[in-house]
C-alpha positions in Angstrom: 48.8 20.0 6.8 50.6 23.3 6.1 47.3 25.0 5.2 45.7 23.7 8.4 48.6 25.0 10.5 48.3 28.4 8.8 44.5 28.4 9.5 45.2 27.6 13.2 47.7 30.4 13.5 45.4 32.8 11.8 42.5 31.8 14.1 44.7 32.1 17.2 45.9 35.6 16.1 42.3 36.6 15.4 41.1 35.5 18.9 44.0 37.3 20.6 43.2 40.5 18.6 39.5 40.2 19.5 39.7 39.2 23.2 43.1 40.4 24.2 42.0 44.0 24.8 38.9 42.9 26.7 41.1 40.7 29.0 43.4 43.7 29.6 40.5 45.9 30.3 39.1 43.5 32.9 42.5 43.1 34.6 43.1 46.8 34.8 39.7 47.4 36.4 41.1 45.7 39.5 44.3 47.7 39.6 44.6 50.6 42.1 46.0 53.1 39.7 44.6 55.8 37.3 44.7 56.0 34.4 44.2 52.2 34.0 47.3 50.1 33.6 48.3 46.4 33.7 52.1 47.1 33.7 52.1 49.5 36.6 50.4 47.4 39.2 49.7 49.3 42.4 47.6 46.7 44.2 44.2 44.9 44.0 41.1 47.0 44.5 37.4 47.0 44.0 36.8 50.7 44.5 36.2 51.3 40.8 33.2 49.0 41.1 32.0 50.4 44.5 32.1 53.9 43.1 28.3 53.9 42.5 27.4 53.0 46.1 30.3 54.0 48.3 29.6 56.6 51.1 30.0 60.2 50.1 32.9 60.9 52.6 34.8 57.9 51.3 34.2 59.1 47.7 35.5 62.6 48.5 38.6 61.2 50.1 39.7 59.5 46.9 41.7 61.8 44.6 40.5 60.1 41.5 36.8 59.4 42.3 36.1 62.8 43.9 36.4 64.6 40.5 33.8 62.4 38.9 30.1 63.3 38.9 28.5 60.2 40.1 25.0 61.6 40.0 25.3 62.6 36.4 26.7 59.2 35.4 23.8 57.5 37.1 21.3 59.9 35.5 22.8 59.3 32.1 22.5 55.5 32.6 18.8 56.0 33.5 18.3 58.0 30.3 19.8 55.1 28.4 17.4 52.6 29.9 14.4 54.9 29.2 15.4 55.4 25.6 15.9 51.7 25.1 12.6 50.8 26.7 10.9 53.0 24.0 13.2 52.3 21.1 12.8 48.5 21.4 9.0 48.2 21.0 9.0 50.8 18.3 11.8 49.0 16.4 10.0 45.6 16.8 6.8 47.1 15.5 8.4 48.8 12.5 10.7 45.8 11.9 7.7 43.4 12.0 5.7 45.5 9.6 8.6 45.7 7.1 9.3 41.9 7.4 5.7 41.0 6.8 5.5 43.5 3.9 8.6 42.2 2.2 7.8 38.5 2.6 4.1 38.5 1.9 3.7 41.3 -0.7 4.6 40.1 -4.1 5.5 43.0 -6.4 8.2 44.3 -8.8 8.9 47.0 -6.3 10.1 44.6 -3.6 13.7 45.1 -4.5 13.5 48.8 -4.3 11.5 48.6 -1.1 14.1 46.3 0.4 16.9 48.9 -0.1 14.7 51.7 1.1 13.9 49.9 4.4 17.5 48.7 4.8 19.2 52.0 4.0 19.0 53.5 7.5 21.2 50.7 8.8 23.8 51.3 6.1 23.8 55.1 6.5 26.5 56.7 8.7 25.3 57.4 12.3 26.4 61.1 12.0 24.0 61.5 9.1 21.1 59.9 11.0 21.7 62.0 14.1 22.0 65.3 12.2 19.0 64.4 10.1 16.8 63.8 13.1 18.1 67.0 14.7 17.3 69.1 11.7 13.9 67.5 11.0 12.5 67.8 14.4 13.9 71.3 14.9 11.7 72.3 12.0 8.5 71.3 13.9 9.6 73.0 17.1 11.1 70.1 19.0 14.5 70.7 20.6 17.2 68.1 20.7 16.9 65.8 23.7 15.8 62.3 24.6 12.9 62.5 22.1 15.3 63.1 19.1 17.6 60.4 20.4 14.7 57.9 20.4 13.6 58.9 16.9 17.2 58.8 15.5 17.9 55.4 17.1 14.6 53.9 16.0 15.4 54.9 12.4 18.2 52.4 12.0 17.7 49.9 14.9 14.3 48.8 13.4 16.3 47.3 10.5 17.8 44.7 12.8 14.5 43.2 13.9 13.3 43.4 10.3 16.2 41.2 9.0 15.7 38.7 11.9 12.0 38.4 11.5 12.3 38.1 7.7 14.6 35.2 8.1 12.0 33.5 10.4 9.0 34.4 8.2 10.7 32.9 5.1 10.8 29.5 6.8 7.2 29.6 7.8 5.0 27.5 5.4 2.7 30.0 3.7 0.2 27.1 3.1 -0.8 27.3 6.8 -1.9 30.8 6.5 -3.7 30.1 3.2 -5.5 27.1 4.7 -6.7 29.2 7.7 -8.0 31.9 5.4 -9.8 29.3 3.3 -11.5 28.0 6.4 -12.9 31.5 7.2 -10.4 33.0 9.5 -9.8 36.7 9.2 -6.3 38.0 8.3 -6.0 39.5 11.8 -6.9 36.2 13.4 -4.4 34.3 11.2 -1.7 36.7 12.2 -2.5 36.5 15.9 -3.0 32.7 16.1 -0.5 31.5 13.6 2.1 34.0 12.5 2.8 35.8 15.8 3.4 32.6 17.9 5.7 31.3 15.2 7.6 34.6 15.4 7.9 34.6 19.2 11.5 33.3 19.5 12.6 35.7 16.7 10.9 38.6 18.4 12.7 37.9 21.7 16.0 37.7 19.9 15.3 40.8 18.0 14.3 42.6 21.1 17.5 41.7 22.9 19.6 42.9 19.9 17.7 46.1 19.6 18.1 46.8 23.4 21.9 46.2 23.2 22.1 48.4 20.0 20.3 51.2 21.7 22.3 51.1 24.9 25.7 51.1 23.2 24.9 53.5 20.4 27.2 56.5 20.3 27.5 58.2 16.9 23.8 58.7 16.2 23.0 59.6 19.8 25.9 62.1 20.0 24.6 64.2 17.2 20.9 64.0 18.3 21.2 64.4 22.1 21.4 68.2 22.4 21.8 68.8 26.1 20.8 65.3 27.2 23.1 62.4 27.8 23.2 58.6 27.8 25.6 56.2 29.3 27.5 55.8 25.9 27.9 59.6 25.4 29.0 60.1 29.0 31.6 57.4 28.8 32.8 58.9 25.6 33.1 62.3 27.3 35.0 60.7 30.2 37.3 58.8 27.8 38.4 62.1 26.1 40.2 63.1 29.3 43.7 64.3 28.2 45.1 62.8 31.4 43.7 59.3 30.6 40.2 57.9 31.3 39.2 56.9 34.8 39.2 53.2 35.6 35.5 53.4 36.4 35.0 53.0 32.6 36.9 49.7 32.7 34.7 48.6 35.6 31.5 49.4 33.7 32.8 47.6 30.6 33.6 44.5 32.8 30.1 44.5 34.3 28.6 44.7 30.8 30.8 41.8 29.6 29.8 39.7 32.6 26.1 40.3 32.0 26.5 39.5 28.3 28.4 36.2 29.0 25.9 35.3 31.8 23.0 35.8 29.4 24.6 33.8 26.7 25.3 30.9 29.1 21.7 31.0 30.4 20.4 30.9 26.9 22.6 28.0 26.0 21.5 26.1 29.2 17.8 26.7 28.5 18.2 25.5 24.9 20.0 22.3 26.0 17.4 21.6 28.6 14.6 22.2 26.1 16.2 19.7 23.6 16.6 17.1 26.4 12.9 17.6 27.3 11.9 17.2 23.7 
């Protein structure tokens, strides 16, 4: 009983440590004071959320919001979306190639190949960002969105590879062998058997790759040159010596809300699918 009580205490402390700061961030995003605070409550407000669409004259009248560059923040967010839309398919393609190679190719070099393909995910983001910057500079490409895409793809492709490998390892290899024995080409086997089997894992890997691209800071920071993304711009705003603007808290709250809504929708669809089955 004593050990169970200790486990409950530890679990409670862990949950407070994990979710306490998020709850404080959400609460302070509705407080009419800057920098954000939950102890100095100045009134309920939604202006930190309406910052992105409020009229220009109203924006200029606010002493906190008028010093923020709304157009740049929106532009940086657009860059993040464009980068993610390119990084995700590239990462899925490379991750799928690595997963198929490691699960279907039987060789003594598999162990070494495993670590080679997985090493970018384990390398520090600073190293990956600087590596991409130096490499592409040698071929005449300046730092920008292209180098961000290349640097992010280097390590994000490892996430789909691990997810797809776990799925492929559960697929009966006998199905592919039987199809080959019946005269199907390897490409047809992959398209008609393997790819449909991997569809749920591909969707999950795509979502994870998208989130990893949007939130990445370290690698992007060292590969961006004069470009920006939402993560790097929030990082720059957060380094304000007078405290970061509450707009950052509002952005974080929206991201949390979208994430929770997506998780609930996924759970609902799974439960409905199970009932239908």
